[in-house]
C-alpha positions as CSV (number, residue, x, y, z in Angstrom):
1,M,94.7,-7.0,115.7
2,P,95.7,-9.6,113.0
3,K,93.1,-11.1,110.7
4,I,90.2,-12.8,112.5
5,T,90.0,-16.5,111.8
6,E,88.0,-19.5,113.2
7,E,90.8,-19.8,115.7
8,T,90.5,-16.3,117.1
9,I,89.4,-16.2,120.8
10,L,86.1,-14.4,121.5
11,A,87.7,-12.1,124.1
12,E,90.0,-10.7,121.4
13,I,87.2,-10.1,119.0
14,L,85.2,-8.2,121.6
15,K,88.0,-5.7,121.8
16,I,87.1,-4.4,118.3
17,P,84.6,-1.5,118.4
18,D,81.1,-2.6,117.3
19,A,82.1,-6.3,117.2
20,Q,79.4,-7.1,119.8
21,E,76.8,-5.6,117.5
22,I,78.0,-7.8,114.6
23,L,78.0,-10.9,116.8
24,A,74.5,-10.1,118.0
25,K,73.3,-9.8,114.4
26,Y,74.4,-13.4,113.9
27,N,72.6,-14.4,117.1
28,L,75.8,-15.5,118.9
29,P,74.3,-16.8,122.2
30,C,77.6,-16.3,124.1
31,L,76.9,-12.6,124.5
32,S,74.1,-13.2,126.9
33,C,75.1,-16.6,128.4
34,P,76.2,-16.3,132.0
35,M,78.6,-19.3,131.7
36,A,80.4,-17.7,128.7
37,K,81.7,-14.9,130.9
38,F,83.9,-17.6,132.5
39,E,84.9,-19.2,129.2
40,I,85.3,-16.1,127.0
41,E,89.1,-16.2,127.2
42,K,89.1,-19.8,125.8
43,L,86.2,-19.9,123.4
44,K,87.2,-19.7,119.7
45,I,84.7,-18.1,117.3
46,G,84.8,-21.2,115.0
47,Q,83.9,-23.5,117.9
48,V,80.9,-21.3,118.9
49,C,79.7,-21.0,115.3
50,Q,79.9,-24.8,114.8
51,M,78.1,-25.5,118.1
52,Y,75.2,-23.2,117.1
53,G,75.2,-23.7,113.3
54,L,76.1,-20.0,112.6
55,D,77.3,-18.7,109.3
56,I,81.1,-18.5,110.1
57,D,82.1,-17.3,106.6
58,N,79.9,-14.2,106.5
59,L,80.5,-13.5,110.2
60,L,84.3,-13.5,109.6
61,K,84.0,-11.2,106.6
62,E,82.0,-8.6,108.6
63,L,84.3,-8.8,111.6
64,N,87.5,-8.5,109.5
65,K,86.0,-5.5,107.6
66,K,85.3,-3.8,110.9
67,N,88.8,-4.8,112.2
68,E,90.5,-3.3,109.1
69,K,88.7,0.0,109.7
70,K,90.0,0.0,113.3
71,N,93.6,-0.5,112.2
């Protein structure tokens, strides 16, 4: 998978092993939201972080570090 940015779709991020644990660490509400299951193919990680005031910079660093190990 290419580098994860604010434009990366949540469904793509969830394909990375352990990504769900990282997202949970940052309290990403979409993981437990019933409506997100319908929108997960369209939701961009940057949009979600902006809506909920999450630390996008550190979240992207952690996700990309995990993504690099996967590749």
